[in-house]
C-alpha positions, 0 to 999 in steps of 0.5 A: 500500500502506498502512502505517498498521496497522503504525505506529499503536498505540492505548492499548489495544493498547499496554496489552495488549502490555505486559501480555502480555509483562510477564506472561510475564517475571514468571511465569517467575520469580515466579508469585505476583506480584500481578495488580493490580501487574502490570496497573499496571506494564503501564499505566505502560509503555503510558502512556509508550510512547504519550505524547510527551516534549513532551505538554501534554495527557497527564499525566504526559508521558514524561520524557526522562531521570532529569535531568528527574525530578530537575529536576521532582520533586526540585528543586521540592518545592512539590507533594510533598503531591499524591498524583497528582504523587508517583505520576507521579514514582514511575512515571517513576523506575520506568520509567527505572530499570527498563525503561531502566536500561541506557541511564540507568546511563551518566549517572545513579546509577540505584540512588539514583533507584530509592530515590527512586521507591520513596519517591515511591510511599510518599508517594503511598500516604500522601497518597491519599484513595482506599484502593484507590489507596493500597494499590496505591501502597504495594505499588509502594513495597514491591515497587519493586525487584522490578518494576524488575528485571522491567521491565529483563528485559522490555526485554532480551527485547524488544531480543533479539527484533527486530520486523520489519514483514512485508508481507502476501502476496497469493494469488499470493505477491506483495506486496500 
């Protein structure tokens, strides 16, 4: 019996999963949430769900915790003129203070890092040479708290809804 279909997840599948689930969470509470921001948030979650913390090929790699964000983006300010790095810093702060807030709050001041994340997105907006990219970065900065709360709600729903691997049954009712 092959378990590969249950264990392998493509980037597209991860994006679809997070988009659909986040859309359900958001539309229960705020029907006027911008669809481009919803898609961006889903892409952040999907990216980090499919990227290793030790990746040398995917940018940005998944952070281990907020200490990593501090070490990479706060202590070293030499790259604060790069919009892509500022976006990466903002997205890591968003995921860790939103989706993983409950885990991070025991060791870190998540509100401080959330403010930092909004500032990183604001910097990315101002530094961006692409007007459409600058707009989404500005929107993420302005709505950082909202999206952080939505990601935290999604994480809580996913924890409360266990995912079980169901073995397909054959016609005789036996496991395949």
